Structures are given as structure tokens and as C-alpha cells.
GUDO-628968 format. One record per residue (C-alpha): x, y, z. Coordinates in steps of 0.05 Angstrom, whole numbers, padded with zeros to 5 digits, always signed. Layout:
XYZ ...
REM end
This chain:
+00000+00000+00000 +00059+00046+00014 +00082+00035-00058 +00014+00057-00084 +00015+00120-00040 +00085+00139-00064 +00064+00127-00136 +00002+00169-00125 +00045+00227-00100 +00094+00221-00157 +00041+00217-00212 -00012+00261-00182 -00004+00311-00240 -00019+00256-00290 -00078+00234-00248 -00105+00305-00248 -00097+00309-00324 -00131+00242-00335 -00190+00265-00292 -00196+00330-00333 -00191+00289-00397 -00246+00242-00374 -00294+00300-00359 -00279+00334-00425 -00289+00270-00465 -00355+00255-00431 -00385+00320-00455 -00348+00325-00521 -00394+00348-00578 -00450+00360-00528 -00486+00426-00533 -00511+00423-00461 -00444+00400-00433 -00441+00399-00358 -00512+00424-00354 -00535+00355-00376 -00506+00329-00310 -00561+00369-00275 -00615+00361-00327 -00611+00285-00338 -00625+00263-00265 -00680+00315-00260 -00716+00289-00322 -00706+00217-00301 -00733+00233-00232 -00795+00265-00263 -00809+00204-00307 -00798+00153-00251 -00840+00194-00203 -00897+00201-00253 -00897+00126-00269 -00885+00095-00201 -00925+00144-00159 -00984+00126-00202 -00968+00051-00203 -00957+00046-00128 -01008+00101-00112 -00956+00142-00074 -00985+00203-00040 -00920+00225-00007 -00902+00294-00032 -00828+00280-00021 -00828+00216-00063 -00786+00250-00118 -00730+00260-00066 -00734+00185-00050 -00727+00168-00124 -00673+00219-00138 -00627+00197-00081 -00628+00125-00106 -00621+00145-00178 -00560+00190-00167 -00521+00141-00124 -00536+00082-00170 -00517+00122-00232 -00449+00139-00202 -00435+00066-00184 -00457+00043-00253 -00418+00096-00292 -00357+00092-00247 -00350+00017-00252 -00362+00014-00327 -00311+00068-00344 -00261+00037-00297 -00272-00030-00331 -00253+00000-00398 -00196+00043-00372 -00138-00005-00384 -00157-00024-00455 -00176+00049-00469 -00105+00072-00452 -00070+00014-00486 -00029+00061-00530 -00001+00099-00471 +00012+00035-00431 +00053+00006-00487 +00096+00068-00495 +00107+00098-00426 +00113+00069-00356 +00059+00095-00310 +00029+00059-00250 -00029+00025-00285 -00077+00034-00226 -00077+00108-00244 -00125+00094-00302 -00183+00060-00265 -00172+00108-00206 -00179+00169-00252 -00241+00139-00283 -00275+00132-00215 -00252+00201-00192 -00278+00240-00253 -00345+00204-00248 -00347+00221-00173 -00336+00295-00189 -00393+00294-00239 -00436+00259-00187 -00421+00312-00135 -00441+00366-00184 -00507+00329-00197 -00523+00332-00122 -00541+00405-00134 -00605+00379-00165 -00620+00339-00102 -00610+00400-00058 -00657+00441-00101 -00712+00388-00105 -00708+00374-00030 -00717+00447-00012 -00775+00456-00061 -00811+00394-00033 -00800+00413+00040 -00744+00364+00058 -00701+00411+00097 -00631+00395+00124 -00611+00389+00197 -00549+00367+00234 -00559+00294+00214 -00556+00315+00141 -00482+00329+00150 -00471+00254+00161 -00487+00243+00087 -00413+00249+00075 -00402+00180+00105 -00444+00140+00056 -00414+00181+00000 -00343+00162+00022 -00364+00089+00028 -00396+00092-00041 -00331+00119-00071 -00290+00063-00039 -00339+00009-00060 -00341+00035-00132 -00265+00039-00134 -00256-00032-00108 -00306-00061-00157 -00276-00019-00213 -00206-00045-00199 -00230-00117-00202 -00270-00106-00266 -00213-00069-00300 -00168-00129-00287 -00219-00182-00308 -00239-00145-00372 -00167-00146-00399 -00168-00222-00401 -00242-00234-00411 -00273-00184-00459 -00344-00210-00449 -00342-00186-00377 -00368-00119-00402 -00433-00150-00426 -00441-00193-00364 -00431-00132-00320 -00488-00096-00356 -00534-00154-00337 -00507-00153-00266 -00520-00078-00261 -00592-00088-00281 -00601-00139-00225 -00566-00092-00176 -00611-00034-00197 -00675-00073-00183 -00649-00093-00114 -00631-00022-00094 -00703+00001-00082 -00694+00063-00125 -00767+00072-00142 -00804+00027-00093 -00809+00021-00018 -00764-00035+00008 -00800-00037+00075 -00860-00072+00043 -00816-00127+00016 -00779-00135+00082 -00846-00145+00118 -00861-00202+00070 -00798-00238+00093 -00753-00222+00035 -00706-00174+00070 -00646-00218+00056 -00646-00190-00015 -00627-00121+00011 -00580-00146+00066 -00538-00179+00011 -00533-00114-00029 -00481-00064-00002 -00504-00012-00052 -00575-00013-00024 -00547-00004+00046 -00507+00057+00023 -00568+00087-00010 -00609+00074+00052 -00558+00110+00096 -00555+00168+00048 -00630+00174+00046 -00633+00174+00122 -00584+00232+00123 -00622+00271+00069 -00687+00262+00107 -00653+00287+00170 -00653+00223+00211 -00597+00181+00241 -00567+00128+00197 -00536+00097+00259 -00603+00076+00289 -00594+00008+00255 -00518-00002+00256 -00520-00061+00207 -00537-00016+00148 -00476+00027+00160 -00425-00025+00184 -00440-00077+00130 -00426-00033+00069 -00365-00001+00104 -00333-00069+00116 -00351-00095+00047 -00323-00032+00014 -00257-00037+00052 -00250-00111+00035 -00268-00098-00038 -00215-00043-00045 -00162-00089-00014 -00182-00147-00060 -00186-00100-00120 -00116-00072-00112 -00088-00141-00095 -00117-00173-00158 -00096-00114-00200 -00024-00117-00175 -00023-00193-00185 -00043-00188-00259 -00018-00120-00282 +00048-00145-00310 +00008-00189-00359 -00035-00132-00385 +00014-00115-00440 +00005-00185-00471 -00071-00178-00477 -00087-00105-00493 
REM end
């Protein structure tokens, strides 16, 4: 780990440039540019709210906030892991010509997606205030699930970036896995109803749902520590995932040049 930290300090300028490049490429040839980061989740929230508030007969005025919190966090996880997965093959030309610590590439992919995600939270703040979901001291604890989300996304991204070098079909399989993860994150439905029916294990096995639940609690101004499991479980899983991700990446990185 010390080696990674030293490499991070030495190549931090390159990391910063890769992050800038990632943001620029994401909005290249886009007329709306960074504005789309704010507009897209807002439009998606409106569609999901319209459909599912009617389908589930939701009368809660703050239901759009519930939908938006889940949508934003899941979108970051999805985009962050997918771009990290493609990062090694996407920088094959540079890897073949110049020595750079290879973990810089998936790391930069997760970071630039996280920056875009943080910008998109402006929409959540605006929608919350309009719908009467006002912040209090507990809202400040939202930083904890966000940090856990970053670690979890980074760990999964490191694993996927390694696997995809040797197994190209991993990209298609991960799309299917993301669909399953999305439907078990309770983005647009109330998980409590499913838990009451005895199917709570589905959510207890999903660290991303736990992160979203903690974040929602903070946004709604309540304590995420009331039920410690939902905070401790994703924290432990995220730390273990990061350790495994970097270990697997280090184990296989010398063979990347033979497959990219």
C-alpha cells in the first residue's frame, strides 16, 4: 500500500490530467455539456416519479426525493465501474509506450465520475428544498455513505478493469449484473414492504442498497446509525473490496501488455 501511495504522489499531476480528460471526453460534442449532469437526473426523476407514484399510488409529496437519491447514487456506481472496466484497454497506446502505474487509469475513471456525481447533487438539494425536505445536523452525516460509495465503486472498478483485460465478455455480463443490482436497490419502490413479507435478505446482501439507505436517512434528517448493520456492513464490504481490487490488480498488471 505504501508503494501505491508513493506512486500516487509522484504521478498526481498525470492523475489530475486524466481526470480532466475524462470529464472533457464525456461531454465532447455535447451542446448542453455539464448542464446535462443536472438536467438528466432531474428528467429521469420526473419520469420515474410520474410512473411509479401512479403505479404504487404514492401520496408522499417527497417521493421524488426518494427516487432521486437512489437514482443518483446508483448512476455513479454504474458509470464509475463501467468506465473503470474499460480504462486499461482504453489507454493501451499509452501503456505500451510509457511506464505509468497502471492503477492510475481506473482510479482516474472513478474520480472523474465522482466529481460529476457531486455536481449532480445540486439537483437533489434544489428538489429537496422545493418539496420541503429541509436539512438538519444529521444531514451532514451524508458524507459518510458518499465516502463508502466511492471506496466500493473503486474496489469493484479495480476488479473489473483487471478481469476485462483477459475476458472481454465481462463488459456484457456486468451490464446484466448492473440491471439486477438496480432492481435490488429500491430506487423507485419502498423496500419496507418487501422486508415485511420476509424477503429482507435481498437487501441485506446488497451493499449498494445499504449505502443508498444510509444516504436517504441523512437527506431526510434522521440518524443512519439507528440500525448499525446498514452502516457497518457496506463499510466493511467496501474496505475488503478495495483491498481485493488492488491485490488482484497488482497480481495481474504485468500481464496486461500481452492482452491489450
